[in-house]
N, C-alpha and C positions, 0 to 999 in steps of 0.2 A: 612975785609972791612965793614965799617958802612954804612948801607943803611937807609936813612931817612924814618921814619914811614909815610905812606900815610894815610891821613885822609879820612874817608869814609863820603862823603857828603850825606845829606838826605834833603828832602823837606817836609815841614809841610804845609798842606793846611786846612784851616778852613773857613767855610761859616758863615756869620753873617747877619741876617735880619735887625738888628737895628744898627745905627751908634753909639749909646751909648754902645752897647755890644762890638763893634769893638774898641771903644775908651778905654774901660776897658782892653782889650787884649793888646793894644799898650802900655798902661801905665805899665802893668805887665811886658812886654818885657823890657821896659826902666829901670824898677826897678831891673831887674835881671842882668843888666850890662854885657850883652854879648858883646864880642869884635869882634868876627869873624862870625857874621851872617848877611845875607842880607834880608832885610824886604821890602815887597811890598804889596800894596793894589790895587785891581782892582775893579772898580765899574761902575755902569750904571747911567749916568746923567738923563736918562729918558726924555720922552716928556712931561709928566704931572707933573714933579718935585716931585714925590712921589716914595718911594720904596715899597717893598713887604709888609711891616708892616704898611703902610700908615702913617709913621712917616715923618714929613716935612723934605725935603732934604736941604742940603746946596748948594748954587750956586757954580759955578766953582772957583771963587776967594776965597770964604769962605773955600772951601775944600782945596785949596792950602795952605792957612794959617793954617788950622786945622792940616794938615799933617806935615807942617814944625814946628809947635809948638810941636807936639808929637814925631817926628822923627829927628828933627834937621833942622836948618835954611838952610842947603845946600841940603835938600831933593829934588830930581827931581820930577816933576809933569807935566803931559801933558794930553791932551784930543785928541780924534780922533773919527771918525765915522766908525763903522763897519756895513756893510749892513745887517748882520743877527741879530746883537745884539743891534744896535742903537748907541747913543752917549756915549762912554765909557771914563773913566779916569783911569790913572794908576799913582800911587805914589810910590817912592822908587827905589830900584835897578833894577827893570824890565823895567823902562821907555825906556832905550836905546834898549832893546830887542824888545819891541813893535814898536819902531820907526826905527828899522833897515830896510834899503831900500832893496826891492826886485823889480827889474825892475823900473817901475815908481811909485810904491806904497811902503807902509811899511808893515811889517808883521802884525801889529795890525789891519789894514784895510782889509786884506784878509779874505774871508769868514771863512776859517778854521784856521786863525792865532792864536787867543787866545787858542784854543784847542791844536794846535801844540806846542805852547810855554809851556803849562802845561805838555804835554806829554814829551817834551824835558827836562823838569826839573825832570822827573822821576815819575810824578803823574800817577797812573794807568789809563787805558782806561776808566773803568767804573766811577771812581771818576772824571775824566776830563769831561766826557759827562754830568754827573749830575751837576757839578759845572758850566759849560758853560750855561746849560739850566737855572739854577738858577740866574746866572749873567744877563741873558736876562730879567729875571723877577724882577730885582732890588736888588738881594742879593750881599753883599760885599764879595770878596774873599781876605782872609788874607793869604799871601804866605811868608813863611820863609825858607830860605836855609842856612844850616850850617853843622857843623860836627855832627855826629850821637849823641854824648854825649849831646851837647847843645840842639839839637832838642828834644831828649827824656826828658830832664830836663824841657823844655818849655811845652811840651805836658802834662807832669805830673802836672805842676803848674797850667795850665789852667783847667785841669780836677778837681783839688782840689778846685780852685776858683769857679767853676761852681756848686759844691755841697754845698758851704757855703751860 
């Protein structure tokens, strides 16, 4: 009997302080032509319209266009308010997860929602805690989920690009 080989899924999480660095990573992913990976970006719209690097932020509509340009015209994008982290946005495959209803709320607006989503994706507890703290301070979270081979290939490519 032939049993189909099960793919081992892996999650890659990288934090970026500058949108220009995030853009470079997104372009790299697009150039690698992965067919079976799910890409998402989580960010903080912030009250003062600045991120951790004091780089001017894009507004909500500009961000939606930015991600659709880089990830494809049909890329999901939404915003919501989280009481612990502020006004957040999510682009890509995790939008539906963040907007999944729990009672009269959605997961993303619950105080532990973003942390729980990262943990549910397989991100370690320590990495999730640090990432959520940095998200609250304006860092962008680049989240990619795919089979282990593709994720390792992406990790290596981004490491090589960083050293150049």
